[in-house]
Structure formats: C-alpha cells, structure tokens
C-alpha positions in Angstrom: 72.9 -81.4 -62.3 75.2 -84.4 -61.6 73.6 -87.4 -60.1 75.5 -90.5 -58.9 78.6 -91.9 -60.7 81.8 -93.7 -59.9 84.2 -92.0 -57.4 87.5 -92.8 -55.9 87.4 -95.0 -52.8 89.4 -92.5 -50.8 87.1 -89.6 -51.7 85.6 -88.0 -48.6 82.6 -85.7 -48.4 80.7 -87.5 -51.1 77.4 -85.8 -52.1 74.9 -87.7 -54.2 73.7 -84.7 -56.3 75.4 -81.5 -57.3 74.1 -78.5 -59.3 76.1 -76.2 -61.5 75.2 -72.5 -61.8 76.0 -71.6 -65.5 75.9 -67.9 -64.8 78.1 -67.8 -61.6 80.1 -70.9 -62.8 79.9 -72.5 -59.3 79.0 -75.9 -58.0 77.0 -76.6 -54.9 75.6 -79.7 -53.2 71.9 -80.3 -53.8 70.0 -81.3 -50.6 66.9 -83.5 -50.8 64.3 -85.1 -48.5 63.0 -88.6 -48.2 65.0 -91.8 -48.4 68.0 -91.1 -50.6 69.0 -93.9 -52.9 72.5 -95.4 -52.5 75.4 -94.3 -54.6 75.1 -95.9 -58.1 77.1 -95.9 -61.3 76.4 -96.7 -65.0 73.0 -94.9 -64.8 71.3 -92.6 -67.3 68.8 -90.5 -65.3 66.1 -88.5 -67.2 64.3 -85.3 -66.1 60.8 -85.1 -67.6 58.5 -82.1 -68.4 57.0 -82.4 -64.9 60.4 -81.8 -63.4 60.9 -85.2 -62.0 64.2 -87.1 -62.2 63.9 -90.8 -63.0 66.8 -93.1 -62.3 66.5 -96.8 -63.0 68.9 -99.6 -62.1 72.6 -99.1 -62.1 75.4 -100.7 -60.1 75.9 -100.2 -56.4 79.3 -98.5 -56.1 81.8 -101.0 -54.5 83.4 -98.0 -52.8 80.6 -98.1 -50.3 82.1 -101.3 -48.8 79.3 -103.5 -50.1 79.8 -106.1 -52.8 79.2 -104.8 -56.3 75.6 -105.6 -57.2 73.0 -104.4 -59.6 70.2 -102.1 -58.3 66.7 -102.9 -59.3 64.7 -99.8 -58.3 63.2 -96.9 -60.1 64.2 -93.9 -57.9 62.2 -90.7 -58.5 63.2 -87.2 -57.4 60.6 -84.5 -57.4 62.9 -81.5 -58.2 60.3 -78.9 -57.1 59.5 -80.6 -53.7 63.0 -82.1 -53.4 61.5 -85.4 -52.3 62.7 -88.9 -53.2 60.3 -91.8 -53.8 60.4 -95.3 -55.4 57.8 -96.5 -57.9 56.4 -99.8 -59.0 58.6 -102.4 -60.6 55.6 -104.2 -62.1 56.7 -105.4 -65.5 60.0 -103.7 -65.1 63.0 -104.9 -67.2 65.9 -106.8 -65.6 68.3 -104.8 -63.4 70.9 -103.2 -65.6 73.5 -100.5 -65.9 75.3 -98.9 -68.9 72.0 -98.5 -70.8 70.7 -95.5 -72.7 67.5 -93.7 -71.6 65.7 -91.4 -73.9 62.7 -89.2 -73.1 60.3 -89.5 -76.0 58.1 -86.6 -77.0 55.0 -88.2 -75.3 56.9 -88.2 -71.9 57.6 -91.9 -72.1 61.1 -93.1 -71.2 62.7 -95.5 -73.6 65.4 -97.7 -71.9 67.7 -99.4 -74.4 70.5 -101.9 -74.1 72.8 -102.1 -71.1 74.5 -104.7 -69.0 72.8 -107.2 -66.7 75.0 -109.3 -64.5 77.9 -109.1 -66.9 75.8 -110.0 -70.0 74.9 -107.5 -72.7 71.2 -107.0 -73.2 70.0 -107.6 -76.7 68.3 -104.8 -78.6 65.5 -107.2 -79.8 64.9 -105.9 -83.2 66.4 -106.5 -86.7 67.9 -104.6 -89.6 67.0 -106.6 -92.7 66.9 -109.8 -90.5 70.2 -108.9 -88.8 69.9 -108.1 -85.1 72.3 -105.4 -83.9 74.5 -106.7 -81.1 73.3 -105.8 -77.6 75.5 -103.2 -76.1 76.2 -101.2 -73.0 77.9 -97.8 -72.5 76.9 -96.3 -75.9 75.5 -92.9 -77.1 71.9 -92.5 -78.2 70.5 -89.2 -79.6 67.4 -88.1 -81.5 67.5 -87.4 -85.2 66.4 -83.9 -86.2 62.7 -84.5 -86.2 62.8 -86.8 -83.1 61.3 -89.6 -85.2 64.6 -91.6 -85.2 67.0 -92.6 -82.5 70.7 -92.8 -83.5 72.9 -95.1 -81.5 76.6 -95.2 -81.8 79.4 -97.2 -80.2 79.2 -99.3 -77.1 80.6 -102.6 -75.9 79.3 -106.1 -76.3 80.3 -108.8 -73.7 79.5 -112.0 -75.6 81.6 -114.1 -76.1 84.1 -111.6 -74.8 84.2 -107.8 -74.5 84.5 -106.2 -77.9 83.1 -103.2 -79.9 79.4 -103.7 -80.6 78.5 -104.1 -84.3 77.3 -102.4 -86.2 78.8 -99.3 -84.5 76.0 -97.1 -85.9 72.3 -98.0 -85.9 69.2 -96.0 -86.4 65.8 -96.9 -84.8 62.7 -95.6 -86.5 60.5 -94.3 -83.7 57.5 -93.5 -86.0 56.9 -97.1 -86.9 54.8 -99.3 -84.7 56.5 -101.3 -83.3 59.8 -99.4 -83.5 62.1 -100.8 -86.3 65.8 -100.6 -87.0 66.7 -98.9 -90.3 69.6 -100.4 -92.3 72.7 -98.2 -92.6 74.7 -98.8 -95.8 
C-alpha cells in the first residue's frame, strides 16, 4: 500500500492510496469512505495488528495550491471498513514530518525525531551523557529480538543542514525509560 507522498505539480489523476497485488503485479487505486485527509508528504504511516492505518503529522503538499504547512492531525483508516477518522490530539507531540514511526510489540506506536517548522526535533536521551543530534528523514529498524531500535542516517537542521551525528545510534527498548546504547 502506498499512502501520500510528494508528487509532481503537473500530475493529474492523483489518488491518495494505491495497493499493489504481489501475485498479479498490478497497481490499483484504493477507495475509502469518510473525510479523506489532504495530500501529505514526509509521513511514516503504521498499520497495527487491528488492521488500522495511523498517519500522524506530515507536510501539506504545496502542489495542492495551498502554502506549505505542517499538518497536526492523527488520521486513522480502518482498512477492513475502509473508513477514515481522526483521533484525539490530547498530549500529542508538535506537528512534524520526516520522523520515524515504529510499531512496538505491545501495539504502541513510537514516534521518533523529525522536523517541526524547519527545526530538527531532539531525540531527548543521552549516550554516556552525549545526546544524539535530533534528525529527520532517517531509517529506524528493530534489532533481532525487537528489544533494540537501530537508527541510521538523517539530517540535522541546526545550525544548518548537515548529516546527523552519530550516524548510527541504538535505543534500548527493554530499559525503562528507553536509553541510548553507546556505539564504539
């Protein structure tokens, strides 16, 4: 399933969601009910075990004719019923795009990093008293036992755009609170 993303401004026939049949090797538009969210980019949607797609934040695509702006909503698509809804933003993080979202084994979604109004969001933890730089547009994957989250790459925007350091960081998900593990 493809959801959202940046497209060319002269692209016609834009569809918000497409599905890909891996057996027939064909694409087709995915039709839904309810109030469809606007086109967004720099999002990292997650599908949980209850077959719901969660999409938080992102950037409003400037190709829509609107000024580029961040989107502060949690859009939820029930994949079985094909219905869109919005959920509470009580205690929600700031609007952001370029973040990583990871579905933890307990069905909780961990949102990490990203960009907010041009500033990089800090990761708010330390590795031996050194805080990894906040970053956007990076990769985050589970370790083999799903007790660690490995992040790699990304960009930092303070004081100017540069590669985030360290480029590789590991978050221990079994510690409470989560803690960064030093990589030597």
